[in-house]
MARFI-864985 format. One record per residue (C-alpha): residue number from 0; residue in one letter; x, y, z. Coordinates in steps of 0.05 Angstrom, whole numbers. Example, Ala and Ser with C-alpha at 12.3 -4.5 7.8 and 13.67 -1.06 7.14 Angstrom:
<pts>
[pt 0 "A" [246 -90 156]]
[pt 1 "S" [273 -21 143]]
</pts>
This chain:
<pts>
[pt 0 "M" [1687 -469 -4913]]
[pt 1 "T" [1729 -452 -4968]]
[pt 2 "S" [1714 -394 -5007]]
[pt 3 "L" [1693 -417 -5091]]
[pt 4 "T" [1705 -393 -5149]]
[pt 5 "R" [1668 -357 -5199]]
[pt 6 "A" [1652 -409 -5228]]
[pt 7 "E" [1639 -465 -5179]]
[pt 8 "I" [1590 -412 -5157]]
[pt 9 "G" [1551 -408 -5214]]
[pt 10 "A" [1560 -486 -5220]]
[pt 11 "L" [1536 -497 -5152]]
[pt 12 "G" [1469 -445 -5171]]
[pt 13 "E" [1459 -475 -5240]]
[pt 14 "Q" [1448 -543 -5194]]
[pt 15 "L" [1406 -506 -5156]]
[pt 16 "A" [1367 -488 -5204]]
[pt 17 "V" [1356 -554 -5255]]
[pt 18 "E" [1338 -587 -5188]]
[pt 19 "H" [1287 -529 -5176]]
[pt 20 "L" [1257 -538 -5246]]
[pt 21 "R" [1244 -625 -5242]]
[pt 22 "T" [1215 -604 -5170]]
[pt 23 "L" [1166 -563 -5219]]
[pt 24 "G" [1155 -628 -5264]]
[pt 25 "L" [1209 -596 -5320]]
[pt 26 "V" [1249 -634 -5359]]
[pt 27 "V" [1322 -627 -5367]]
[pt 28 "L" [1333 -620 -5430]]
[pt 29 "D" [1410 -594 -5455]]
[pt 30 "R" [1447 -553 -5394]]
[pt 31 "N" [1507 -483 -5431]]
[pt 32 "W" [1487 -497 -5497]]
[pt 33 "R" [1542 -459 -5537]]
[pt 34 "C" [1531 -433 -5602]]
[pt 35 "R" [1577 -377 -5642]]
[pt 36 "Y" [1534 -328 -5607]]
[pt 37 "G" [1524 -351 -5551]]
[pt 38 "E" [1518 -402 -5489]]
[pt 39 "L" [1442 -424 -5459]]
[pt 40 "D" [1453 -438 -5386]]
[pt 41 "V" [1386 -496 -5381]]
[pt 42 "I" [1344 -512 -5435]]
[pt 43 "A" [1284 -552 -5408]]
[pt 44 "A" [1211 -573 -5425]]
[pt 45 "D" [1144 -566 -5390]]
[pt 46 "D" [1109 -621 -5419]]
[pt 47 "A" [1036 -625 -5388]]
[pt 48 "T" [1032 -546 -5433]]
[pt 49 "R" [1088 -571 -5492]]
[pt 50 "T" [1128 -518 -5474]]
[pt 51 "A" [1208 -501 -5485]]
[pt 52 "V" [1238 -467 -5431]]
[pt 53 "F" [1298 -426 -5445]]
[pt 54 "V" [1332 -414 -5368]]
[pt 55 "E" [1378 -355 -5346]]
[pt 56 "V" [1409 -374 -5285]]
[pt 57 "K" [1445 -313 -5246]]
[pt 58 "T" [1477 -348 -5182]]
[pt 59 "R" [1507 -285 -5122]]
[pt 60 "T" [1530 -286 -5064]]
[pt 61 "S" [1504 -210 -5040]]
[pt 62 "D" [1464 -151 -5072]]
[pt 63 "R" [1522 -110 -5093]]
[pt 64 "F" [1494 -120 -5158]]
[pt 65 "G" [1429 -117 -5162]]
[pt 66 "G" [1389 -185 -5152]]
[pt 67 "V" [1356 -211 -5208]]
[pt 68 "Q" [1317 -162 -5243]]
[pt 69 "Q" [1387 -119 -5261]]
[pt 70 "A" [1410 -192 -5276]]
[pt 71 "V" [1376 -182 -5357]]
[pt 72 "T" [1376 -126 -5392]]
[pt 73 "P" [1343 -115 -5445]]
[pt 74 "D" [1390 -126 -5483]]
[pt 75 "K" [1403 -197 -5446]]
[pt 76 "V" [1347 -220 -5472]]
[pt 77 "R" [1349 -199 -5534]]
[pt 78 "R" [1431 -248 -5537]]
[pt 79 "L" [1375 -294 -5510]]
[pt 80 "R" [1309 -289 -5553]]
[pt 81 "R" [1366 -308 -5617]]
[pt 82 "L" [1400 -362 -5569]]
[pt 83 "A" [1332 -394 -5563]]
[pt 84 "G" [1318 -390 -5641]]
[pt 85 "L" [1381 -428 -5662]]
[pt 86 "W" [1369 -483 -5616]]
[pt 87 "L" [1292 -485 -5648]]
[pt 88 "A" [1324 -477 -5711]]
[pt 89 "G" [1367 -554 -5701]]
[pt 90 "Q" [1297 -573 -5665]]
[pt 91 "D" [1262 -644 -5693]]
[pt 92 "K" [1212 -639 -5651]]
[pt 93 "G" [1151 -586 -5647]]
[pt 94 "W" [1129 -548 -5596]]
[pt 95 "A" [1071 -504 -5565]]
[pt 96 "A" [1103 -452 -5536]]
[pt 97 "V" [1167 -417 -5517]]
[pt 98 "R" [1186 -382 -5444]]
[pt 99 "I" [1241 -347 -5421]]
[pt 100 "D" [1252 -359 -5347]]
[pt 101 "V" [1302 -326 -5295]]
[pt 102 "I" [1322 -361 -5235]]
[pt 103 "G" [1369 -328 -5185]]
[pt 104 "V" [1402 -362 -5144]]
[pt 105 "R" [1423 -323 -5071]]
[pt 106 "I" [1490 -363 -5039]]
[pt 107 "G" [1509 -340 -4964]]
[pt 108 "R" [1452 -301 -4925]]
[pt 109 "Q" [1417 -359 -4907]]
[pt 110 "R" [1439 -427 -4896]]
[pt 111 "T" [1389 -457 -4956]]
[pt 112 "P" [1394 -413 -5007]]
[pt 113 "E" [1346 -366 -5036]]
[pt 114 "I" [1323 -381 -5100]]
[pt 115 "T" [1278 -330 -5138]]
[pt 116 "H" [1241 -353 -5199]]
[pt 117 "L" [1215 -305 -5246]]
[pt 118 "Q" [1174 -335 -5299]]
[pt 119 "A" [1155 -308 -5389]]
[pt 120 "V" [1208 -241 -5372]]
[pt 121 "V" [1195 -234 -5453]]
</pts>
């Protein structure tokens, strides 16, 4: 297998995260939403509960930089909340709830990627 670039690894992890969310019944509304303050990896909706779900995807090929919990610092959570607020401000639809999730995708240690899904990190 040829080695992948960081961007390719990130894109693969994001695609696996999107597939995981869809298996949970969520509808993906947007991917890689950008504004001047940053980027949201995945924005999904849980139509059953009318919840907007903002997902940060962390893809790793080793444990060198820590696990999913270490990847999302309080500063990162604040930034995600701000970005989520900006995205919501541009929407017509009202949401009953808003949630920020983190999905960690670990590639390479096992034959199939390992997915860790932390819900409502704030």
